[in-house]
C-alpha positions in Angstrom: 120.1 -110.3 -107.4 117.8 -113.0 -108.7 114.8 -111.7 -110.6 111.1 -112.6 -110.3 110.3 -115.1 -113.1 106.8 -114.7 -114.4 104.8 -115.1 -117.6 101.5 -113.4 -118.7 98.3 -115.3 -118.4 94.6 -114.6 -119.0 91.6 -115.7 -116.9 89.3 -118.3 -118.4 86.1 -119.9 -117.0 85.1 -119.4 -113.4 83.4 -122.1 -111.4 81.6 -121.6 -108.1 80.2 -124.6 -106.2 79.9 -126.9 -103.3 82.5 -129.4 -102.1 81.2 -132.9 -101.6 80.4 -134.0 -98.0 82.8 -136.7 -96.7 85.3 -136.5 -99.6 88.9 -135.4 -99.7 89.2 -131.7 -100.4 92.3 -131.9 -102.6 91.2 -134.9 -104.6 87.7 -133.4 -105.2 89.2 -130.2 -106.8 91.7 -132.2 -108.8 89.1 -134.6 -110.2 86.8 -131.6 -111.0 89.7 -129.9 -112.9 90.4 -133.1 -114.8 86.7 -133.5 -115.8 86.5 -129.9 -117.0 89.9 -130.0 -118.7 91.3 -127.2 -116.5 95.1 -127.2 -116.8 95.7 -124.2 -114.5 93.7 -122.3 -112.0 93.6 -120.5 -108.7 91.1 -121.5 -106.1 89.7 -120.6 -102.7 87.5 -122.5 -100.3 85.6 -121.9 -97.1 83.5 -124.2 -94.9 84.3 -126.9 -92.4 86.2 -130.2 -92.3 85.8 -133.2 -90.0 89.5 -133.9 -90.3 92.5 -132.1 -91.7 96.0 -133.2 -92.7 98.4 -130.3 -92.9 102.0 -129.4 -92.1 105.1 -127.4 -93.1 108.2 -127.9 -95.2 111.4 -128.6 -93.2 113.8 -126.4 -95.2 117.0 -128.1 -93.7 115.9 -131.7 -94.2 113.9 -130.8 -97.4 110.9 -132.9 -96.4 107.3 -132.1 -95.4 106.4 -132.7 -91.8 102.6 -133.3 -91.5 100.0 -134.1 -88.9 96.4 -135.1 -88.9 93.7 -133.8 -86.6 90.2 -135.3 -86.4 87.7 -132.8 -85.0 85.1 -130.4 -86.2 87.1 -127.5 -87.7 86.2 -124.4 -89.6 88.1 -123.4 -92.8 89.1 -119.9 -92.0 90.9 -119.6 -95.3 92.0 -122.1 -97.9 93.8 -120.9 -101.1 95.9 -122.4 -103.7 96.5 -123.1 -107.3 96.2 -125.9 -109.9 98.9 -126.7 -112.4 100.1 -129.8 -114.1 102.3 -132.6 -112.7 102.9 -135.7 -114.7 100.2 -134.5 -117.2 97.4 -134.3 -114.5 95.9 -131.5 -112.4 98.0 -131.0 -109.3 96.6 -128.9 -106.4 99.0 -126.9 -104.2 97.1 -125.3 -101.3 97.5 -123.8 -97.8 94.8 -123.8 -95.2 94.0 -121.9 -92.0 91.6 -123.8 -89.7 89.9 -122.8 -86.5 88.7 -125.1 -83.7 85.7 -124.7 -81.3 87.7 -122.4 -79.0 88.6 -120.1 -81.9 92.3 -121.2 -82.0 93.6 -121.0 -85.5 96.4 -122.9 -87.0 97.6 -123.2 -90.6 100.0 -124.7 -93.1 100.4 -126.7 -96.2 97.3 -128.7 -97.0 97.6 -132.5 -97.7 95.1 -135.1 -98.9 93.1 -136.9 -96.3 91.4 -133.6 -95.4 87.7 -134.6 -95.2 85.0 -132.0 -96.1 82.1 -131.6 -93.8 80.6 -128.7 -95.8 82.4 -126.3 -98.2 82.1 -123.8 -100.9 84.8 -123.4 -103.6 85.7 -120.8 -106.2 87.9 -122.0 -109.0 89.3 -119.4 -111.5 90.7 -121.0 -114.6 93.9 -119.5 -116.0 94.7 -119.8 -119.7 98.1 -119.5 -121.4 101.3 -121.6 -121.6 100.9 -124.6 -119.3 102.8 -124.5 -116.1 104.4 -127.9 -115.2 105.9 -128.7 -111.8 109.5 -129.8 -111.8 112.1 -130.6 -109.2 114.0 -127.6 -108.0 117.6 -128.5 -106.9 118.0 -125.6 -104.5 114.9 -126.1 -102.4 114.1 -129.8 -103.0 110.5 -128.8 -103.9 108.4 -129.4 -107.0 108.0 -125.8 -108.3 106.6 -124.2 -111.3 108.8 -123.9 -114.4 107.5 -120.7 -116.0 108.0 -120.5 -119.8 110.5 -117.6 -119.5 112.8 -119.9 -117.4 113.2 -122.2 -120.3 114.6 -119.6 -122.6 
């Protein structure tokens, strides 16, 4: 049986604020993390978007399938993490959104998700830097925890 691979980390600074109107949700968080020298973090967001790009990973073809919807949508939940990819902050997030009829859909969040209004909570994580690397089994860019390198 394959074991869970983890390393111990501590919490660092915590940032709570507002997402910028009309800007891409993912890029806004990544730029903020770069400006504040945040290498790793968890984050959550609530609010609304004027358009969303999301989707799911096709496990057989090993590619993401995405779609864009332009409409006033509520962020029911958005959660994710920040780690490093190619030496820069990289955000991995999932989102659940609701429409005007209360129908909720969700999936992997992509860029070109435009914020109408939003609040964000970013919790920095300190410790050995997590880098994303290609995983042969899944075809995904996954964390490479320090204990995997031993």
